[in-house]
N, CA, C and O atoms as CSV, one atom per row, in Angstrom:
chain,resi,resn,atom,element,x,y,z
A,1,UNK,N,N,21.699,-19.545,-14.594
A,1,UNK,CA,C,20.396,-18.973,-14.901
A,1,UNK,C,C,19.363,-19.390,-13.854
A,1,UNK,O,O,18.581,-18.559,-13.391
A,2,UNK,N,N,19.356,-20.657,-13.483
A,2,UNK,CA,C,18.400,-21.152,-12.508
A,2,UNK,C,C,18.587,-20.472,-11.149
A,2,UNK,O,O,17.619,-20.205,-10.437
A,3,UNK,N,N,19.826,-20.201,-10.809
A,3,UNK,CA,C,20.119,-19.546,-9.541
A,3,UNK,C,C,19.566,-18.136,-9.529
A,3,UNK,O,O,19.016,-17.697,-8.518
A,4,UNK,N,N,19.701,-17.417,-10.637
A,4,UNK,CA,C,19.157,-16.065,-10.726
A,4,UNK,C,C,17.638,-16.075,-10.600
A,4,UNK,O,O,17.060,-15.208,-9.943
A,5,UNK,N,N,16.996,-17.046,-11.222
A,5,UNK,CA,C,15.539,-17.141,-11.147
A,5,UNK,C,C,15.108,-17.416,-9.713
A,5,UNK,O,O,14.168,-16.795,-9.218
A,6,UNK,N,N,15.779,-18.330,-9.051
A,6,UNK,CA,C,15.456,-18.636,-7.656
A,6,UNK,C,C,15.717,-17.421,-6.774
A,6,UNK,O,O,14.910,-17.099,-5.902
A,7,UNK,N,N,16.840,-16.747,-6.998
A,7,UNK,CA,C,17.191,-15.568,-6.219
A,7,UNK,C,C,16.155,-14.462,-6.419
A,7,UNK,O,O,15.737,-13.823,-5.454
A,8,UNK,N,N,15.749,-14.240,-7.639
A,8,UNK,CA,C,14.762,-13.213,-7.938
A,8,UNK,C,C,13.416,-13.543,-7.301
A,8,UNK,O,O,12.774,-12.665,-6.726
A,9,UNK,N,N,12.990,-14.779,-7.394
A,9,UNK,CA,C,11.724,-15.192,-6.789
A,9,UNK,C,C,11.775,-15.038,-5.272
A,9,UNK,O,O,10.797,-14.618,-4.654
A,10,UNK,N,N,12.893,-15.371,-4.687
A,10,UNK,CA,C,13.055,-15.265,-3.247
A,10,UNK,C,C,12.996,-13.802,-2.798
A,10,UNK,O,O,12.331,-13.479,-1.814
A,11,UNK,N,N,13.681,-12.934,-3.507
A,11,UNK,CA,C,13.674,-11.512,-3.163
A,11,UNK,C,C,12.278,-10.924,-3.377
A,11,UNK,O,O,11.807,-10.127,-2.566
A,12,UNK,N,N,11.634,-11.311,-4.446
A,12,UNK,CA,C,10.264,-10.850,-4.727
A,12,UNK,C,C,9.323,-11.244,-3.591
A,12,UNK,O,O,8.522,-10.434,-3.123
A,13,UNK,N,N,9.429,-12.485,-3.160
A,13,UNK,CA,C,8.595,-12.979,-2.070
A,13,UNK,C,C,8.860,-12.201,-0.780
A,13,UNK,O,O,7.917,-11.823,-0.085
A,14,UNK,N,N,10.127,-11.960,-0.456
A,14,UNK,CA,C,10.479,-11.227,0.754
A,14,UNK,C,C,10.011,-9.771,0.685
A,14,UNK,O,O,9.559,-9.214,1.686
A,15,UNK,N,N,10.120,-9.160,-0.488
A,15,UNK,CA,C,9.673,-7.776,-0.641
A,15,UNK,C,C,8.157,-7.664,-0.482
A,15,UNK,O,O,7.670,-6.757,0.192
A,16,UNK,N,N,7.419,-8.571,-1.093
A,16,UNK,CA,C,5.961,-8.552,-0.937
A,16,UNK,C,C,5.565,-8.772,0.515
A,16,UNK,O,O,4.634,-8.137,1.012
A,17,UNK,N,N,6.261,-9.662,1.189
A,17,UNK,CA,C,5.985,-9.933,2.598
A,17,UNK,C,C,6.248,-8.687,3.439
A,17,UNK,O,O,5.456,-8.362,4.324
A,18,UNK,N,N,7.353,-7.983,3.172
A,18,UNK,CA,C,7.673,-6.766,3.921
A,18,UNK,C,C,6.645,-5.668,3.654
A,18,UNK,O,O,6.243,-4.963,4.579
A,19,UNK,N,N,6.220,-5.518,2.416
A,19,UNK,CA,C,5.220,-4.503,2.080
A,19,UNK,C,C,3.907,-4.815,2.787
A,19,UNK,O,O,3.286,-3.922,3.362
A,20,UNK,N,N,3.486,-6.057,2.750
A,20,UNK,CA,C,2.236,-6.439,3.409
A,20,UNK,C,C,2.320,-6.233,4.915
A,20,UNK,O,O,1.360,-5.780,5.538
A,21,UNK,N,N,3.458,-6.562,5.494
A,21,UNK,CA,C,3.615,-6.489,6.947
A,21,UNK,C,C,3.766,-5.053,7.438
A,21,UNK,O,O,3.142,-4.679,8.431
A,22,UNK,N,N,4.573,-4.249,6.770
A,22,UNK,CA,C,4.923,-2.941,7.289
A,22,UNK,C,C,4.120,-1.782,6.695
A,22,UNK,O,O,3.997,-0.731,7.324
A,23,UNK,N,N,3.582,-1.962,5.512
A,23,UNK,CA,C,2.767,-0.902,4.912
A,23,UNK,C,C,1.292,-1.222,5.081
A,23,UNK,O,O,0.500,-0.344,5.423
A,24,UNK,N,N,0.924,-2.449,4.851
A,24,UNK,CA,C,-0.449,-2.861,5.063
A,24,UNK,C,C,-1.093,-3.405,3.808
A,24,UNK,O,O,-0.589,-3.246,2.696
A,25,UNK,N,N,-2.233,-4.058,4.024
A,25,UNK,CA,C,-2.957,-4.670,2.917
A,25,UNK,C,C,-4.301,-3.988,2.667
A,25,UNK,O,O,-5.102,-4.462,1.861
A,26,UNK,N,N,-4.544,-2.883,3.358
A,26,UNK,CA,C,-5.822,-2.195,3.211
A,26,UNK,C,C,-6.013,-1.714,1.778
A,26,UNK,O,O,-5.056,-1.596,1.012
A,27,UNK,N,N,-7.243,-1.446,1.440
A,27,UNK,CA,C,-7.592,-1.035,0.079
A,27,UNK,C,C,-6.895,0.260,-0.328
A,27,UNK,O,O,-6.492,0.407,-1.482
A,28,UNK,N,N,-6.748,1.203,0.610
A,28,UNK,CA,C,-6.121,2.486,0.258
A,28,UNK,C,C,-4.600,2.383,0.129
A,28,UNK,O,O,-3.958,3.338,-0.307
A,29,UNK,N,N,-4.016,1.252,0.498
A,29,UNK,CA,C,-2.571,1.050,0.381
A,29,UNK,C,C,-2.223,-0.029,-0.639
A,29,UNK,O,O,-1.068,-0.440,-0.752
A,30,UNK,N,N,-3.211,-0.474,-1.364
A,30,UNK,CA,C,-3.035,-1.553,-2.329
A,30,UNK,C,C,-2.100,-1.186,-3.471
A,30,UNK,O,O,-1.502,-2.067,-4.090
A,31,UNK,N,N,-1.967,0.105,-3.756
A,31,UNK,CA,C,-1.133,0.544,-4.875
A,31,UNK,C,C,0.348,0.223,-4.641
A,31,UNK,O,O,1.100,0.111,-5.610
A,32,UNK,N,N,0.788,0.073,-3.395
A,32,UNK,CA,C,2.171,-0.307,-3.134
A,32,UNK,C,C,2.440,-1.730,-3.634
A,32,UNK,O,O,3.439,-1.980,-4.308
A,33,UNK,N,N,1.552,-2.644,-3.302
A,33,UNK,CA,C,1.690,-4.029,-3.772
A,33,UNK,C,C,1.592,-4.106,-5.290
A,33,UNK,O,O,2.339,-4.843,-5.933
A,34,UNK,N,N,0.675,-3.348,-5.851
A,34,UNK,CA,C,0.509,-3.350,-7.307
A,34,UNK,C,C,1.749,-2.813,-8.004
A,34,UNK,O,O,2.131,-3.322,-9.058
A,35,UNK,N,N,2.391,-1.783,-7.428
A,35,UNK,CA,C,3.599,-1.231,-8.021
A,35,UNK,C,C,4.734,-2.255,-8.001
A,35,UNK,O,O,5.417,-2.445,-9.007
A,36,UNK,N,N,4.934,-2.908,-6.872
A,36,UNK,CA,C,5.999,-3.914,-6.764
A,36,UNK,C,C,5.754,-5.031,-7.765
A,36,UNK,O,O,6.674,-5.451,-8.466
A,37,UNK,N,N,4.530,-5.510,-7.836
A,37,UNK,CA,C,4.192,-6.588,-8.756
A,37,UNK,C,C,4.407,-6.163,-10.204
A,37,UNK,O,O,4.957,-6.919,-11.004
A,38,UNK,N,N,3.972,-4.954,-10.535
A,38,UNK,CA,C,4.122,-4.507,-11.921
A,38,UNK,C,C,5.588,-4.313,-12.300
A,38,UNK,O,O,5.965,-4.598,-13.437
A,39,UNK,N,N,6.416,-3.840,-11.384
A,39,UNK,CA,C,7.838,-3.657,-11.674
A,39,UNK,C,C,8.520,-5.002,-11.933
A,39,UNK,O,O,9.333,-5.123,-12.849
A,40,UNK,N,N,8.190,-5.998,-11.133
A,40,UNK,CA,C,8.787,-7.313,-11.354
A,40,UNK,C,C,8.311,-7.922,-12.663
A,40,UNK,O,O,9.102,-8.528,-13.386
A,41,UNK,N,N,7.035,-7.768,-12.976
A,41,UNK,CA,C,6.513,-8.317,-14.230
A,41,UNK,C,C,7.051,-7.567,-15.441
A,41,UNK,O,O,7.315,-8.168,-16.482
A,42,UNK,N,N,7.213,-6.255,-15.305
A,42,UNK,CA,C,7.716,-5.441,-16.406
A,42,UNK,C,C,9.158,-5.821,-16.758
A,42,UNK,O,O,9.539,-5.803,-17.928
A,43,UNK,N,N,9.945,-6.160,-15.759
A,43,UNK,CA,C,11.357,-6.488,-15.968
A,43,UNK,C,C,11.608,-7.990,-16.055
A,43,UNK,O,O,12.751,-8.433,-15.946
A,44,UNK,N,N,10.575,-8.758,-16.245
A,44,UNK,CA,C,10.673,-10.211,-16.293
A,44,UNK,C,C,11.578,-10.702,-17.419
A,44,UNK,O,O,12.293,-11.689,-17.241
A,45,UNK,N,N,11.564,-10.045,-18.556
A,45,UNK,CA,C,12.332,-10.501,-19.721
A,45,UNK,C,C,13.632,-9.716,-19.912
A,45,UNK,O,O,14.192,-9.696,-21.009
A,46,UNK,N,N,14.097,-9.087,-18.874
A,46,UNK,CA,C,15.349,-8.329,-18.935
A,46,UNK,C,C,16.505,-9.307,-19.127
A,46,UNK,O,O,16.645,-10.266,-18.369
A,47,UNK,N,N,17.327,-9.061,-20.138
A,47,UNK,CA,C,18.392,-10.015,-20.445
A,47,UNK,C,C,19.781,-9.507,-20.071
A,47,UNK,O,O,20.724,-10.295,-20.011
A,48,UNK,N,N,19.923,-8.218,-19.822
A,48,UNK,CA,C,21.211,-7.650,-19.453
A,48,UNK,C,C,21.536,-8.033,-18.008
A,48,UNK,O,O,20.814,-7.656,-17.085
A,49,UNK,N,N,22.609,-8.771,-17.819
A,49,UNK,CA,C,22.977,-9.279,-16.503
A,49,UNK,C,C,23.228,-8.196,-15.480
A,49,UNK,O,O,22.859,-8.339,-14.314
A,50,UNK,N,N,23.852,-7.115,-15.908
A,50,UNK,CA,C,24.141,-6.014,-14.988
A,50,UNK,C,C,22.841,-5.348,-14.544
A,50,UNK,O,O,22.664,-5.044,-13.365
A,51,UNK,N,N,21.943,-5.127,-15.483
A,51,UNK,CA,C,20.666,-4.500,-15.153
A,51,UNK,C,C,19.844,-5.392,-14.220
A,51,UNK,O,O,19.188,-4.899,-13.303
A,52,UNK,N,N,19.882,-6.688,-14.455
A,52,UNK,CA,C,19.166,-7.639,-13.586
A,52,UNK,C,C,19.708,-7.556,-12.172
A,52,UNK,O,O,18.938,-7.489,-11.214
A,53,UNK,N,N,21.024,-7.559,-12.034
A,53,UNK,CA,C,21.631,-7.486,-10.707
A,53,UNK,C,C,21.318,-6.158,-10.021
A,53,UNK,O,O,21.140,-6.125,-8.804
A,54,UNK,N,N,21.248,-5.076,-10.769
A,54,UNK,CA,C,20.891,-3.778,-10.188
A,54,UNK,C,C,19.457,-3.783,-9.676
A,54,UNK,O,O,19.171,-3.260,-8.599
A,55,UNK,N,N,18.561,-4.375,-10.454
A,55,UNK,CA,C,17.156,-4.447,-10.034
A,55,UNK,C,C,17.003,-5.335,-8.802
A,55,UNK,O,O,16.236,-5.012,-7.895
A,56,UNK,N,N,17.725,-6.445,-8.768
A,56,UNK,CA,C,17.680,-7.337,-7.610
A,56,UNK,C,C,18.212,-6.620,-6.378
A,56,UNK,O,O,17.635,-6.728,-5.296
A,57,UNK,N,N,19.306,-5.892,-6.537
A,57,UNK,CA,C,19.880,-5.144,-5.421
A,57,UNK,C,C,18.902,-4.076,-4.930
A,57,UNK,O,O,18.754,-3.883,-3.724
A,58,UNK,N,N,18.243,-3.391,-5.843
A,58,UNK,CA,C,17.265,-2.383,-5.474
A,58,UNK,C,C,16.117,-2.997,-4.663
A,58,UNK,O,O,15.706,-2.441,-3.644
A,59,UNK,N,N,15.613,-4.123,-5.110
A,59,UNK,CA,C,14.534,-4.799,-4.389
A,59,UNK,C,C,15.003,-5.246,-3.007
A,59,UNK,O,O,14.268,-5.119,-2.027
A,60,UNK,N,N,16.207,-5.761,-2.932
A,60,UNK,CA,C,16.770,-6.191,-1.649
A,60,UNK,C,C,16.939,-4.990,-0.712
A,60,UNK,O,O,16.664,-5.090,0.484
A,61,UNK,N,N,17.388,-3.865,-1.252
A,61,UNK,CA,C,17.571,-2.655,-0.442
A,61,UNK,C,C,16.236,-2.121,0.084
A,61,UNK,O,O,16.144,-1.704,1.239
A,62,UNK,N,N,15.210,-2.134,-0.760
A,62,UNK,CA,C,13.887,-1.697,-0.306
A,62,UNK,C,C,13.346,-2.613,0.790
A,62,UNK,O,O,12.750,-2.141,1.759
A,63,UNK,N,N,13.548,-3.896,0.642
A,63,UNK,CA,C,13.114,-4.839,1.672
A,63,UNK,C,C,13.831,-4.554,2.978
A,63,UNK,O,O,13.210,-4.507,4.040
A,64,UNK,N,N,15.140,-4.365,2.897
A,64,UNK,CA,C,15.931,-4.065,4.083
A,64,UNK,C,C,15.466,-2.759,4.731
A,64,UNK,O,O,15.366,-2.673,5.955
A,65,UNK,N,N,15.182,-1.742,3.909
A,65,UNK,CA,C,14.727,-0.458,4.426
A,65,UNK,C,C,13.389,-0.589,5.155
A,65,UNK,O,O,13.225,-0.062,6.256
A,66,UNK,N,N,12.441,-1.285,4.548
A,66,UNK,CA,C,11.133,-1.461,5.190
A,66,UNK,C,C,11.270,-2.168,6.531
A,66,UNK,O,O,10.667,-1.760,7.524
A,67,UNK,N,N,12.067,-3.232,6.552
A,67,UNK,CA,C,12.254,-3.979,7.790
A,67,UNK,C,C,13.006,-3.153,8.832
A,67,UNK,O,O,12.691,-3.226,10.020
A,68,UNK,N,N,13.988,-2.376,8.406
A,68,UNK,CA,C,14.781,-1.575,9.335
A,68,UNK,C,C,13.974,-0.431,9.945
A,68,UNK,O,O,14.072,-0.166,11.144
A,69,UNK,N,N,13.176,0.245,9.118
A,69,UNK,CA,C,12.358,1.339,9.636
A,69,UNK,C,C,11.364,0.803,10.657
A,69,UNK,O,O,11.145,1.419,11.700
A,70,UNK,N,N,10.775,-0.323,10.362
A,70,UNK,CA,C,9.832,-0.920,11.305
A,70,UNK,C,C,10.542,-1.295,12.609
A,70,UNK,O,O,10.019,-1.056,13.698
A,71,UNK,N,N,11.710,-1.871,12.491
A,71,UNK,CA,C,12.473,-2.281,13.678
A,71,UNK,C,C,12.888,-1.046,14.493
A,71,UNK,O,O,12.868,-1.079,15.724
A,72,UNK,N,N,13.258,0.023,13.815
A,72,UNK,CA,C,13.699,1.248,14.477
A,72,UNK,C,C,12.578,1.911,15.265
A,72,UNK,O,O,12.806,2.468,16.339
A,73,UNK,N,N,11.366,1.846,14.725
A,73,UNK,CA,C,10.228,2.465,15.413
A,73,UNK,C,C,9.953,1.716,16.692
A,73,UNK,O,O,9.033,2.070,17.429
């Protein structure tokens, strides 16, 4: 359980960092950060292990996509 919490926090931190770096922190782009934050908070009490792993994978994939698109440009 502790490992999942650490893993989730780590992925959350990396995703927020990628959004801030590659999308921006301006007022007109703030809704991206708010969406990521709300999704993590909404799924905070998810108890199904498979669903948790799917959400973690999705967050990891989005982080990878943001970083890859930026690198490709």
